[in-house]
LOGU-238946 format. One line per 5 residues: number of its first residue (from 1); for each residue z, y, x of N, C-alpha, C. Coordinates in Angstrom, 2 decimals, decimal comma. Example, Ala and Ser with C-alpha at 12.3 -4.5 7.8 and 13.67 -1.06 7.14 Angstrom:
// LOGU-238946
1) 7,80/-5,69/13,19/7,80/-4,50/12,30/7,80/-3,30/13,20 ~ 7,08/-2,25/12,85/7,14/-1,06/13,67/7,87/0,03/12,90
// end
This chain:
// LOGU-238946
1) 84,64/-40,63/15,70/84,88/-39,69/16,78/84,35/-38,31/16,38 ~ 85,16/-37,25/16,54/84,77/-35,89/16,19/83,74/-35,35/17,18 ~ 82,65/-34,79/16,66/81,61/-34,23/17,52/82,11/-32,94/18,16 ~ 81,84/-32,77/19,44/82,29/-31,59/20,17/81,17/-30,55/20,22 ~ 81,52/-29,29/19,88/80,55/-28,18/19,93/80,90/-27,26/21,08
6) 79,92/-27,06/21,96/80,09/-26,11/23,06/79,56/-24,74/22,64 ~ 80,05/-23,67/23,23/79,54/-22,32/22,92/78,04/-22,25/23,15 ~ 77,33/-21,62/22,21/75,87/-21,56/22,30/75,45/-20,68/23,48 ~ 74,35/-21,01/24,08/73,83/-20,27/25,24/72,99/-19,08/24,75 ~ 73,33/-17,88/25,17/72,66/-16,65/24,71/71,58/-16,16/25,66
11) 71,33/-16,88/26,76/70,41/-16,37/27,78/68,98/-16,25/27,27 ~ 68,57/-17,08/26,33/67,18/-17,06/25,84/66,99/-16,15/24,62 ~ 68,02/-15,38/24,27/67,94/-14,52/23,09/66,82/-13,49/23,25 ~ 66,04/-13,29/22,19/64,92/-12,34/22,21/65,42/-10,98/21,73 ~ 65,12/-9,93/22,45/65,55/-8,57/22,08/64,35/-7,63/22,04
16) 64,58/-6,42/21,56/63,53/-5,40/21,53/64,19/-4,04/21,66 ~ 63,45/-3,00/22,04/64,03/-1,67/22,19/64,30/-1,03/20,83 ~ 65,34/-0,23/20,73/65,69/0,45/19,49/64,53/1,32/19,00 ~ 63,74/1,85/19,94/62,61/2,70/19,56/61,58/1,96/18,71 ~ 61,57/0,64/18,76/60,64/-0,15/17,96/61,21/-0,54/16,60
21) 62,47/-0,17/16,35/63,14/-0,61/15,12/63,07/0,48/14,06 ~ 62,88/0,07/12,80/62,96/0,98/11,67/64,43/1,16/11,29 ~ 64,95/2,39/11,41/66,35/2,66/11,10/66,47/3,42/9,79 ~ 67,49/3,10/9,02/67,69/3,73/7,71/68,35/5,10/7,81 ~ 69,04/5,36/8,90/69,78/6,61/9,04/69,34/7,32/10,31
26) 69,05/8,62/10,17/68,64/9,45/11,29/69,49/10,72/11,27 ~ 69,78/11,28/12,43/70,63/12,47/12,46/70,02/13,63/11,69 ~ 68,69/13,62/11,55/68,05/14,70/10,79/68,40/14,63/9,30 ~ 68,93/13,48/8,85/69,31/13,31/7,45/70,75/13,72/7,18 ~ 71,47/14,10/8,21/72,91/14,35/8,07/73,18/15,63/7,29
31) 74,41/15,72/6,80/74,84/16,91/6,08/74,90/18,11/7,01 ~ 74,91/19,29/6,38/75,07/20,53/7,13/76,39/21,16/6,70 ~ 77,10/21,76/7,63/78,40/22,33/7,31/78,24/23,56/6,43 ~ 79,21/23,79/5,58/79,18/24,90/4,64/79,60/26,20/5,31 ~ 78,90/27,24/4,98/79,24/28,58/5,46/79,67/29,44/4,28
36) 80,67/30,22/4,47/81,22/31,05/3,41/80,15/31,93/2,78 ~ 80,25/32,09/1,45/79,35/32,93/0,65/77,92/32,39/0,63 ~ 77,80/31,08/0,69/76,48/30,48/0,58/76,01/30,41/-0,86 ~ 74,79/29,95/-1,08/74,20/29,85/-2,42/74,21/28,39/-2,88 ~ 73,95/28,20/-4,16/73,88/26,84/-4,69/72,76/26,06/-4,03
41) 71,60/26,69/-3,86/70,49/25,99/-3,21/70,84/25,58/-1,79 ~ 71,57/26,44/-1,11/71,98/26,09/0,23/72,96/24,91/0,21 ~ 73,84/24,89/-0,80/74,76/23,75/-0,92/73,99/22,46/-1,13 ~ 73,01/22,48/-2,06/72,23/21,28/-2,32/71,47/20,84/-1,07 ~ 70,93/21,80/-0,34/70,22/21,48/0,89/71,14/20,93/1,96
46) 72,44/21,27/1,85/73,39/20,81/2,86/73,83/19,37/2,66 ~ 73,54/18,80/1,50/73,93/17,41/1,24/73,16/16,47/2,16 ~ 73,77/15,34/2,55/73,03/14,37/3,36/71,78/13,89/2,63 ~ 70,70/13,74/3,33/69,47/13,22/2,74/69,51/11,70/2,74 ~ 70,62/11,19/2,23/70,94/9,77/2,26/71,53/9,37/0,91
51) 71,11/8,24/0,36/71,66/7,68/-0,87/71,75/8,72/-1,98 ~ 72,95/8,91/-2,57/73,07/9,79/-3,73/72,76/11,24/-3,40 ~ 73,02/11,67/-2,17/72,68/13,03/-1,78/71,18/13,27/-1,87 ~ 70,41/12,28/-1,49/68,96/12,35/-1,59/68,51/12,23/-3,05 ~ 69,15/11,31/-3,78/68,73/11,05/-5,16/69,00/12,22/-6,08
56) 70,15/12,89/-5,94/70,45/13,99/-6,86/69,46/15,13/-6,68 ~ 69,01/15,36/-5,46/67,98/16,38/-5,24/66,65/15,95/-5,86 ~ 66,36/14,64/-5,77/65,12/14,13/-6,37/65,16/14,25/-7,89 ~ 66,32/14,00/-8,49/66,46/14,13/-9,95/66,28/15,58/-10,37 ~ 66,92/16,49/-9,65/66,76/17,92/-9,94/65,30/18,32/-9,84
61) 64,63/17,86/-8,79/63,22/18,20/-8,59/62,35/17,64/-9,71 ~ 62,67/16,42/-10,17/61,87/15,80/-11,23/62,01/16,57/-12,54 ~ 63,25/16,95/-12,89/63,47/17,70/-14,14/62,82/19,08/-14,04 ~ 62,95/19,73/-12,89/62,34/21,05/-12,71/60,83/20,96/-12,80 ~ 60,25/19,94/-12,19/58,79/19,78/-12,23/58,32/19,51/-13,65
66) 59,06/18,68/-14,38/58,70/18,41/-15,77/58,77/19,68/-16,60 ~ 59,78/20,50/-16,37/59,93/21,75/-17,12/58,77/22,70/-16,81 ~ 58,47/22,87/-15,53/57,37/23,76/-15,15/56,05/23,28/-15,72 ~ 55,88/21,95/-15,79/54,64/21,38/-16,31/54,63/21,19/-17,80 ~ 55,70/21,70/-18,48/55,82/21,59/-19,93/55,78/20,13/-20,38
71) 56,44/19,28/-19,61/56,55/17,87/-19,95/57,88/17,62/-20,69 ~ 57,99/16,45/-21,24/59,16/16,08/-22,05/60,35/15,70/-21,18 ~ 61,51/16,24/-21,52/62,77/15,87/-20,87/63,73/15,46/-21,98 ~ 64,11/14,18/-22,01/64,98/13,64/-23,05/66,35/13,32/-22,45 ~ 67,39/13,71/-23,16/68,76/13,34/-22,78/69,29/12,34/-23,80
76) 69,47/11,09/-23,37/70,17/10,10/-24,18/71,62/10,09/-23,72 ~ 72,57/10,19/-24,65/73,95/10,41/-24,22/74,97/9,67/-25,09 ~ 76,04/9,26/-24,44/77,21/8,79/-25,15/78,09/9,97/-25,52 ~ 79,06/9,72/-26,39/79,90/10,80/-26,90/80,84/11,37/-25,85 ~ 81,08/10,63/-24,78/82,00/11,12/-23,74/81,49/12,42/-23,12
81) 80,18/12,58/-23,10/79,59/13,81/-22,57/80,10/15,03/-23,35 ~ 80,23/14,86/-24,66/80,76/15,93/-25,50/82,25/16,13/-25,24 ~ 82,98/15,02/-25,13/84,44/15,08/-25,01/84,90/15,68/-23,69 ~ 84,06/15,70/-22,68/84,47/16,31/-21,41/83,98/17,75/-21,30 ~ 83,54/18,32/-22,44/83,31/19,76/-22,48/81,96/20,26/-22,03
86) 80,92/19,44/-22,14/79,62/19,82/-21,58/78,64/20,42/-22,59 ~ 79,05/20,58/-23,84/78,13/21,17/-24,82/77,55/22,51/-24,40 ~ 78,35/23,45/-23,87/77,76/24,73/-23,47/76,65/24,58/-22,43 ~ 76,83/23,67/-21,49/75,81/23,44/-20,46/74,53/22,89/-21,10 ~ 74,68/21,93/-22,01/73,51/21,31/-22,63/72,80/22,27/-23,57
91) 73,56/23,06/-24,32/72,94/24,04/-25,22/72,14/25,07/-24,42 ~ 72,68/25,47/-23,28/71,95/26,40/-22,41/70,63/25,79/-21,96 ~ 70,63/24,51/-21,61/69,40/23,84/-21,20/68,42/23,72/-22,36 ~ 68,94/23,55/-23,57/68,07/23,53/-24,76/67,44/24,89/-24,97 ~ 68,24/25,94/-24,89/67,74/27,29/-25,12/66,73/27,71/-24,05
96) 66,87/27,20/-22,84/65,94/27,53/-21,76/64,65/26,71/-21,86 ~ 64,58/25,77/-22,78/63,39/24,94/-22,91/63,34/23,81/-21,89 ~ 64,47/23,49/-21,28/64,50/22,41/-20,30/64,67/21,06/-20,99 ~ 65,63/20,96/-21,89/65,82/19,74/-22,67/64,91/19,79/-23,89 ~ 64,06/18,78/-24,03/63,10/18,69/-25,13/63,71/18,03/-26,35
101) 64,59/17,04/-26,11/65,19/16,28/-27,21/66,48/15,64/-26,72 ~ 67,38/15,38/-27,67/68,64/14,68/-27,38/68,75/13,50/-28,32 ~ 69,21/12,38/-27,80/69,52/11,21/-28,62/70,98/10,84/-28,35 ~ 71,74/10,58/-29,41/73,15/10,25/-29,25/73,54/9,08/-30,15 ~ 74,67/8,48/-29,85/75,20/7,42/-30,72/76,00/8,04/-31,86
106) 76,53/7,20/-32,73/77,24/7,70/-33,90/78,49/8,48/-33,57 ~ 79,17/8,11/-32,50/80,38/8,84/-32,12/80,07/10,29/-31,75 ~ 78,85/10,54/-31,29/78,47/11,89/-30,91/78,56/12,87/-32,05 ~ 78,14/12,46/-33,27/78,19/13,40/-34,39/79,62/13,66/-34,84 ~ 80,51/12,68/-34,63/81,92/12,88/-34,99/82,53/13,98/-34,12
111) 82,39/13,83/-32,82/83,03/14,78/-31,90/82,35/16,15/-31,95 ~ 81,03/16,17/-32,08/80,33/17,44/-32,17/80,71/18,19/-33,45 ~ 80,78/17,47/-34,56/81,17/18,07/-35,83/82,60/18,59/-35,79 ~ 83,52/17,79/-35,27/84,93/18,20/-35,24/85,12/19,42/-34,35 ~ 84,41/19,47/-33,25/84,51/20,66/-32,39/83,98/21,89/-33,11
116) 82,88/21,74/-33,82/82,31/22,87/-34,56/83,24/23,34/-35,67 ~ 83,86/22,39/-36,35/84,69/22,72/-37,51/86,10/23,16/-37,14 ~ 86,69/22,47/-36,16/88,12/22,66/-35,88/88,43/23,12/-34,46 ~ 87,43/23,10/-33,59/87,67/23,49/-32,20/88,43/22,46/-31,41 ~ 88,57/21,24/-31,93/89,26/20,17/-31,21/88,76/18,82/-31,72
121) 88,94/17,78/-30,91/88,49/16,44/-31,28/89,21/15,41/-30,42 ~ 88,91/14,14/-30,63/89,41/13,02/-29,83/90,88/12,74/-30,10 ~ 91,14/11,95/-31,13/92,52/11,61/-31,47/93,09/10,60/-30,49 ~ 94,41/10,48/-30,48/95,11/9,51/-29,63/95,10/8,17/-30,37 ~ 94,22/7,27/-29,94/93,98/6,04/-30,69/95,19/5,12/-30,70
126) 95,86/4,98/-29,57/96,95/4,01/-29,47/98,00/4,14/-30,56 ~ 98,68/5,29/-30,66/99,72/5,43/-31,69/99,19/5,33/-33,11 ~ 98,01/5,93/-33,39/97,50/5,92/-34,76/96,97/4,55/-35,17 ~ 96,58/3,74/-34,20/96,13/2,39/-34,53/97,27/1,53/-35,05 ~ 98,48/1,79/-34,55/99,64/0,98/-34,92/99,96/1,08/-36,41
131) 99,77/2,25/-37,00/100,11/2,41/-38,41/98,88/2,51/-39,32 ~ 97,70/2,26/-38,74/96,48/2,27/-39,55/95,95/3,64/-39,89 ~ 96,43/4,68/-39,21/95,93/6,03/-39,50/94,76/6,44/-38,61 ~ 94,40/5,57/-37,66/93,28/5,89/-36,78/92,00/6,05/-37,59 ~ 91,30/7,16/-37,37/90,02/7,40/-38,01/90,10/7,85/-39,45
136) 91,28/8,22/-39,92/91,45/8,54/-41,34/91,46/10,04/-41,65 ~ 90,97/10,87/-40,73/90,89/12,31/-41,00/89,94/12,55/-42,16 ~ 90,44/13,18/-43,20/89,67/13,32/-44,44/88,47/14,25/-44,29 ~ 88,66/15,38/-43,60/87,58/16,36/-43,51/86,37/15,81/-42,75 ~ 86,63/15,09/-41,68/85,52/14,53/-40,89/84,68/13,59/-41,74
141) 85,35/12,71/-42,46/84,63/11,76/-43,31/83,87/12,49/-44,42 ~ 84,49/13,54/-44,98/83,84/14,28/-46,07/82,59/14,99/-45,59 ~ 82,69/15,69/-44,46/81,53/16,41/-43,92/80,39/15,45/-43,61 ~ 80,71/14,32/-42,97/79,65/13,39/-42,60/79,09/12,67/-43,82 ~ 79,94/12,43/-44,82/79,44/11,88/-46,08/78,45/12,82/-46,73
146) 78,77/14,12/-46,71/77,85/15,13/-47,26/76,54/15,15/-46,47 ~ 76,65/14,99/-45,15/75,45/15,03/-44,31/74,52/13,87/-44,62 ~ 75,09/12,69/-44,85/74,28/11,53/-45,20/73,54/11,78/-46,52 ~ 74,23/12,37/-47,49/73,60/12,70/-48,77/72,48/13,73/-48,58 ~ 72,75/14,73/-47,73/71,74/15,76/-47,47/70,52/15,18/-46,78
151) 70,75/14,21/-45,89/69,64/13,57/-45,20/68,71/12,89/-46,20 ~ 69,28/12,25/-47,20/68,47/11,59/-48,22/67,75/12,62/-49,09 ~ 68,46/13,66/-49,48/67,90/14,67/-50,38/66,71/15,39/-49,75 ~ 66,84/15,73/-48,47/65,81/16,53/-47,80/64,90/15,70/-46,88 ~ 65,09/14,38/-46,88/64,35/13,48/-45,98/64,52/13,88/-44,53
156) 65,75/14,23/-44,18/66,08/14,55/-42,79/66,46/13,27/-42,05 ~ 66,38/13,35/-40,74/67,09/12,39/-39,92/68,57/12,74/-39,95 ~ 69,41/11,81/-39,51/70,85/12,05/-39,59/71,28/13,20/-38,69 ~ 70,70/13,32/-37,52/71,07/14,41/-36,62/70,77/15,77/-37,19 ~ 69,60/15,94/-37,75/69,24/17,23/-38,36/70,13/17,53/-39,55
161) 70,46/16,49/-40,33/71,30/16,69/-41,51/72,69/17,19/-41,12 ~ 73,28/16,60/-40,09/74,61/17,06/-39,65/74,52/18,48/-39,10 ~ 73,48/18,78/-38,35/73,30/20,13/-37,83/73,19/21,15/-38,94 ~ 72,47/20,81/-40,00/72,31/21,73/-41,13/73,63/21,91/-41,87 ~ 74,41/20,84/-42,04/75,72/20,95/-42,69/76,64/21,87/-41,90
166) 76,61/21,76/-40,58/77,43/22,63/-39,73/77,05/24,09/-39,93 ~ 75,75/24,37/-39,97/75,30/25,76/-40,12/75,54/26,28/-41,53 ~ 75,30/25,46/-42,53/75,48/25,90/-43,92/76,95/26,22/-44,23 ~ 77,86/25,53/-43,55/79,28/25,78/-43,75/79,82/26,87/-42,82 ~ 78,93/27,46/-42,03/79,33/28,53/-41,09/80,62/28,15/-40,34
171) 80,59/26,99/-39,74/81,77/26,49/-39,05/82,15/27,43/-37,91 ~ 83,44/27,62/-37,69/83,89/28,66/-36,76/83,45/28,47/-35,32 ~ 83,16/27,24/-34,92/82,74/26,99/-33,54/81,32/26,41/-33,51 ~ 80,52/26,84/-34,46/79,13/26,39/-34,55/78,36/26,60/-33,25 ~ 78,73/27,63/-32,51/77,99/27,99/-31,30/78,08/26,92/-30,21
176) 79,07/26,00/-30,30/79,16/24,96/-29,28/78,71/23,60/-29,81 ~ 78,02/23,58/-30,92/77,55/22,33/-31,50/76,13/22,01/-31,03 ~ 75,95/20,84/-30,45/74,61/20,39/-30,06/73,73/20,18/-31,29 ~ 74,32/19,65/-32,35/73,55/19,37/-33,56/73,09/20,65/-34,22 ~ 73,97/21,65/-34,29/73,57/22,94/-34,85/72,52/23,61/-33,97
181) 72,67/23,50/-32,65/71,69/24,09/-31,74/70,33/23,44/-31,93 ~ 70,31/22,12/-32,11/69,05/21,44/-32,34/68,38/21,89/-33,62 ~ 69,18/22,02/-34,70/68,62/22,48/-35,97/68,13/23,92/-35,87 ~ 68,88/24,73/-35,15/68,52/26,15/-34,99/67,25/26,32/-34,16 ~ 67,13/25,54/-33,10/66,02/25,70/-32,16/64,81/24,83/-32,50
186) 64,95/23,94/-33,47/63,86/23,02/-33,78/63,69/21,94/-32,73 ~ 64,79/21,59/-32,06/64,78/20,53/-31,04/65,37/19,27/-31,66 ~ 64,67/18,14/-31,60/65,20/16,92/-32,20/66,51/16,48/-31,54 ~ 67,54/16,29/-32,36/68,78/15,65/-31,92/68,93/14,43/-32,83 ~ 68,57/13,28/-32,31/68,56/12,07/-33,14/69,85/11,29/-32,95
191) 70,25/10,59/-34,01/71,51/9,84/-34,02/71,20/8,38/-34,32 ~ 71,75/7,49/-33,51/71,41/6,07/-33,58/72,68/5,27/-33,87 ~ 72,87/4,97/-35,16/74,09/4,32/-35,61/74,07/2,82/-35,34 ~ 75,24/2,27/-35,08/75,48/0,83/-35,13/76,63/0,66/-36,11 ~ 76,36/0,10/-37,27/77,36/0,07/-38,34/78,64/-0,66/-37,90
196) 79,75/-0,04/-38,22/81,06/-0,59/-37,87/81,65/-0,02/-36,60 ~ 80,87/0,79/-35,88/81,37/1,33/-34,61/82,07/2,67/-34,76 ~ 81,88/3,37/-35,87/82,36/4,75/-35,99/83,34/4,90/-37,15 ~ 84,26/5,85/-37,00/85,36/5,96/-37,96/84,88/6,27/-39,37 ~ 83,81/7,06/-39,53/83,41/7,42/-40,88/82,78/6,26/-41,65
201) 82,47/5,15/-40,97/81,96/3,97/-41,66/83,05/3,31/-42,51 ~ 84,30/3,64/-42,24/85,42/3,01/-42,97/85,70/3,69/-44,30 ~ 85,12/4,86/-44,54/85,50/5,66/-45,69/84,62/5,39/-46,91 ~ 85,22/5,59/-48,09/84,52/5,30/-49,34/83,30/6,18/-49,53 ~ 83,30/7,39/-48,95/82,17/8,32/-49,14/80,97/7,95/-48,26
206) 81,15/7,01/-47,37/80,05/6,61/-46,50/79,09/5,71/-47,28 ~ 77,84/6,10/-47,33/76,81/5,32/-48,01/75,95/4,62/-46,95 ~ 76,14/3,33/-46,73/75,42/2,66/-45,65/73,92/2,60/-45,87 ~ 73,51/2,52/-47,14/72,07/2,46/-47,42/71,39/3,76/-47,02 ~ 71,97/4,88/-47,43/71,38/6,18/-47,10/71,51/6,48/-45,61
211) 72,64/6,09/-45,02/72,84/6,32/-43,59/71,85/5,50/-42,77 ~ 71,61/4,27/-43,21/70,64/3,43/-42,51/69,24/4,02/-42,56 ~ 68,88/4,55/-43,72/67,55/5,18/-43,84/67,45/6,41/-42,95 ~ 68,55/7,20/-42,90/68,54/8,43/-42,09/68,47/8,12/-40,60 ~ 69,22/7,12/-40,16/69,21/6,80/-38,73/67,89/6,12/-38,34
216) 67,25/5,43/-39,28/65,94/4,86/-38,98/64,89/5,96/-38,87 ~ 65,00/6,99/-39,70/64,09/8,14/-39,54/64,28/8,76/-38,16 ~ 65,54/8,82/-37,72/65,81/9,35/-36,39/65,21/8,46/-35,30 ~ 65,25/7,16/-35,50/64,63/6,27/-34,51/63,13/6,54/-34,42 ~ 62,49/6,72/-35,55/61,06/6,99/-35,54/60,76/8,35/-34,91
221) 61,62/9,33/-35,16/61,45/10,64/-34,49/61,64/10,50/-32,99 ~ 62,66/9,74/-32,59/62,91/9,50/-31,17/61,70/8,82/-30,53 ~ 61,14/7,84/-31,22/59,95/7,16/-30,69/58,79/8,14/-30,54 ~ 58,67/9,07/-31,47/57,63/10,09/-31,36/57,82/10,94/-30,11 ~ 59,07/11,28/-29,81/59,35/12,05/-28,60/59,01/11,21/-27,36
226) 59,41/9,95/-27,38/59,14/9,05/-26,24/57,64/8,91/-26,01 ~ 56,85/9,00/-27,07/55,39/8,88/-26,92/54,81/9,99/-26,06 ~ 55,57/11,08/-25,88/55,09/12,21/-25,06/55,74/12,23/-23,67 ~ 56,36/11,12/-23,27/57,17/11,12/-22,05/56,36/11,03/-20,77 ~ 55,07/10,79/-20,85/54,26/10,69/-19,63/54,46/11,91/-18,74
231) 54,86/11,69/-17,49/55,10/12,77/-16,55/56,42/13,48/-16,74 ~ 57,22/13,00/-17,71/58,50/13,65/-18,00/59,69/12,89/-17,42 ~ 60,86/13,15/-18,01/62,10/12,56/-17,50/62,95/12,08/-18,67 ~ 63,50/10,88/-18,54/64,50/10,38/-19,50/65,81/10,17/-18,76 ~ 66,86/10,86/-19,22/68,19/10,72/-18,63/69,10/9,99/-19,61
236) 69,71/8,91/-19,16/70,70/8,20/-19,96/72,06/8,50/-19,35 ~ 72,88/9,24/-20,09/74,16/9,71/-19,55/75,31/9,16/-20,40 ~ 76,03/8,21/-19,86/77,24/7,74/-20,50/77,07/6,80/-21,67 ~ 75,91/6,18/-21,81/75,73/5,16/-22,85/75,39/3,84/-22,17 ~ 76,28/2,87/-22,33/76,11/1,61/-21,61/75,30/0,58/-22,38
241) 75,20/0,73/-23,71/74,53/-0,29/-24,51/73,52/0,31/-25,50 ~ 74,00/1,14/-26,43/73,16/1,53/-27,57/71,92/2,31/-27,15 ~ 72,09/3,39/-26,39/70,91/4,20/-26,05/69,94/3,48/-25,12 ~ 70,40/2,70/-24,13/69,43/1,93/-23,35/68,60/0,97/-24,21 ~ 69,24/0,36/-25,22/68,49/-0,54/-26,09/67,52/0,24/-26,98
246) 67,98/1,36/-27,53/67,11/2,18/-28,38/65,91/2,68/-27,58 ~ 66,16/3,13/-26,36/65,07/3,63/-25,52/64,04/2,55/-25,24 ~ 64,50/1,35/-24,91/63,58/0,27/-24,59/62,71/-0,09/-25,80 ~ 63,33/-0,12/-26,99/62,57/-0,45/-28,20/61,56/0,65/-28,53 ~ 61,97/1,91/-28,38/61,05/3,02/-28,65/59,87/2,99/-27,67
251) 60,15/2,65/-26,42/59,09/2,62/-25,41/58,07/1,53/-25,71 ~ 58,55/0,34/-26,03/57,60/-0,73/-26,33/56,83/-0,44/-27,61 ~ 57,48/0,23/-28,58/56,81/0,61/-29,82/55,62/1,53/-29,55 ~ 55,85/2,58/-28,76/54,76/3,55/-28,55/53,68/2,97/-27,65 ~ 54,05/2,11/-26,72/53,01/1,46/-25,92/52,18/0,52/-26,78
256) 52,82/-0,17/-27,72/52,10/-1,04/-28,64/51,11/-0,25/-29,48 ~ 51,46/0,98/-29,82/50,60/1,83/-30,64/49,51/2,53/-29,82 ~ 49,50/2,29/-28,51/48,41/2,81/-27,69/48,69/4,10/-26,95 ~ 49,93/4,59/-26,99/50,24/5,81/-26,26/50,34/5,51/-24,76 ~ 49,79/6,39/-23,95/49,81/6,21/-22,51/51,11/6,72/-21,92
261) 52,13/5,88/-21,94/53,44/6,25/-21,39/53,77/5,23/-20,31 ~ 53,27/5,46/-19,10/53,45/4,47/-18,06/53,89/5,06/-16,72 ~ 54,11/6,38/-16,66/54,55/6,98/-15,40/55,47/8,16/-15,72 ~ 56,74/7,98/-15,48/57,74/9,01/-15,74/58,98/8,69/-14,91 ~ 59,94/9,57/-14,95/61,18/9,39/-14,20/62,31/9,02/-15,15
266) 63,13/8,05/-14,76/64,32/7,72/-15,53/65,55/7,89/-14,64 ~ 66,66/8,26/-15,29/67,92/8,47/-14,56/69,05/7,87/-15,39 ~ 69,90/7,07/-14,77/71,10/6,60/-15,44/72,31/7,18/-14,73 ~ 73,20/7,81/-15,50/74,39/8,44/-14,94/75,62/7,92/-15,68 ~ 76,58/7,38/-14,95/77,81/6,92/-15,58/78,89/6,75/-14,51
271) 80,12/6,46/-14,97/81,25/6,28/-14,04/81,05/5,04/-13,19 ~ 80,54/3,98/-13,83/80,19/2,75/-13,12/78,81/2,33/-13,60 ~ 78,14/1,51/-12,82/76,81/1,07/-13,20/76,90/-0,25/-13,96 ~ 76,26/-0,30/-15,13/76,25/-1,49/-15,96/74,87/-2,14/-15,91 ~ 74,84/-3,42/-16,26/73,58/-4,18/-16,23/72,52/-3,57/-17,15
276) 72,91/-3,27/-18,40/71,92/-2,90/-19,41/71,19/-1,59/-19,07 ~ 71,89/-0,50/-18,80/71,15/0,72/-18,45/70,39/0,60/-17,14 ~ 70,95/-0,13/-16,18/70,23/-0,33/-14,92/68,91/-1,06/-15,17 ~ 68,95/-2,04/-16,06/67,75/-2,83/-16,34/66,81/-2,13/-17,32 ~ 67,37/-1,61/-18,42/66,55/-1,08/-19,51/66,17/0,39/-19,35
281) 66,81/1,07/-18,41/66,47/2,48/-18,17/65,85/2,67/-16,79 ~ 66,52/2,17/-15,77/66,11/2,45/-14,39/64,95/1,56/-13,94 ~ 65,02/0,27/-14,24/64,08/-0,68/-13,64/62,87/-0,99/-14,52 ~ 63,09/-1,63/-15,66/61,96/-2,12/-16,47/60,97/-1,03/-16,89 ~ 61,45/0,11/-17,42/60,49/1,10/-17,92/59,60/1,71/-16,84
286) 60,06/1,70/-15,58/59,29/2,35/-14,51/58,48/1,37/-13,68 ~ 58,39/0,12/-14,12/57,62/-0,87/-13,35/56,13/-0,55/-13,35 ~ 55,66/0,19/-14,34/54,23/0,53/-14,40/53,92/1,85/-13,69 ~ 54,95/2,57/-13,27/54,74/3,85/-12,61/55,99/4,69/-12,71 ~ 56,05/5,76/-11,94/57,23/6,61/-11,94/58,33/6,05/-11,06
291) 59,56/6,52/-11,32/60,66/6,13/-10,46/61,97/6,20/-11,24 ~ 62,88/5,28/-10,98/64,18/5,27/-11,63/65,30/5,55/-10,64 ~ 66,30/6,28/-11,11/67,45/6,64/-10,27/68,74/6,25/-10,98 ~ 69,76/5,93/-10,20/71,08/5,73/-10,76/72,08/6,57/-9,96 ~ 72,83/7,38/-10,69/73,84/8,25/-10,08/75,19/7,89/-10,67
296) 76,15/7,63/-9,83/77,48/7,21/-10,27/78,48/8,33/-10,04 ~ 79,21/8,70/-11,08/80,22/9,74/-10,92/80,62/10,34/-12,25 ~ 81,41/11,38/-12,20/81,94/12,01/-13,39/80,91/12,95/-14,02 ~ 80,69/12,79/-15,32/79,73/13,65/-16,02/80,09/15,12/-15,88 ~ 81,38/15,43/-15,98/81,81/16,83/-15,98/81,58/17,52/-14,65
301) 81,23/16,76/-13,62/80,87/17,35/-12,33/79,36/17,26/-12,10 ~ 78,80/16,08/-12,34/77,40/15,87/-11,99/76,42/16,59/-12,91 ~ 76,67/16,57/-14,22/75,73/17,23/-15,12/75,65/18,74/-14,90 ~ 76,77/19,46/-14,78/76,66/20,88/-14,48/75,96/21,15/-13,14 ~ 76,18/20,27/-12,16/75,53/20,45/-10,86/74,03/20,28/-10,99
306) 73,60/19,25/-11,70/72,17/19,04/-11,90/71,56/20,18/-12,71 ~ 72,27/20,59/-13,78/71,76/21,68/-14,62/71,58/22,96/-13,79 ~ 72,58/23,27/-12,97/72,49/24,48/-12,14/71,35/24,36/-11,14 ~ 71,19/23,18/-10,56/70,11/22,97/-9,60/68,74/23,14/-10,23 ~ 68,57/22,63/-11,46/67,30/22,77/-12,17/67,01/24,22/-12,49
311) 68,02/24,94/-12,98/67,84/26,36/-13,32/67,43/27,14/-12,07 ~ 68,09/26,89/-10,96/67,72/27,58/-9,71/66,29/27,23/-9,31 ~ 65,92/25,96/-9,47/64,59/25,53/-9,03/63,48/26,16/-9,86 ~ 63,67/26,24/-11,18/62,58/26,75/-12,02/62,52/28,28/-12,00 ~ 63,62/28,94/-11,63/63,62/30,41/-11,62/63,26/30,97/-10,25
316) 63,19/30,12/-9,25/62,81/30,57/-7,91/61,64/29,73/-7,40
// end
């Protein structure tokens, strides 16, 4: 026989007044309407003090505070940041002393170099993959092969070596190169290769032994920068795997060596949120102190907005 269920009796339900409840949203946190001819600071203040609106202001404040306090601000980035046209914004932050160091993957040096040399980059992979011509640009492979040799000759890291090659060749668009800016300003731009991921690894001029030594020097330089991160900010922008892993290893290395790096701010920015950067950038590194943020959206919109906000904050 099927058991019969009667509607439950609600008369004994326990209630409480709303005034006794902790609410996540308050009208005081709401956005403010825009008025014509307003300022950037007014725009930022007009954002809702809720979720990402609150977080982006906190990120701007953290970077500005680190800059004013002469603390370390590191940008770990995927190559997409370069491909969406943000080099001028980042170079400006380097020149202002806001960005202390940059770490990039191997694709970063390809696109940065090609922009410096030719004013264009990012081939159409689909059609060129069909006939095996993908990644076969001779000049790119030659320049990067020379950079690897220069890194060995001068005991440079790979990032500094590429920056020096760009400057020595007086490339026509050198002014928009992150690597050249780093070499010019004395700001570390480290490159973290994963063999087999980049087009120049396919070419005969690529020396894996020398490249491995150069990228390992860059890892050690990056770890040295991370050792000074106390009170600073680490931003991971557009790298879902390589830079989060490199950052985590550098952090445990310097803590093992006795450096006091236990309270700082981390930020992960990407189109979608992935497990690795959320875990290895936002959560795990800040468990001993500091705070981690995740901002989701387009780099070409969010990075210039954050950069502008920081500049306004430190100059006023």
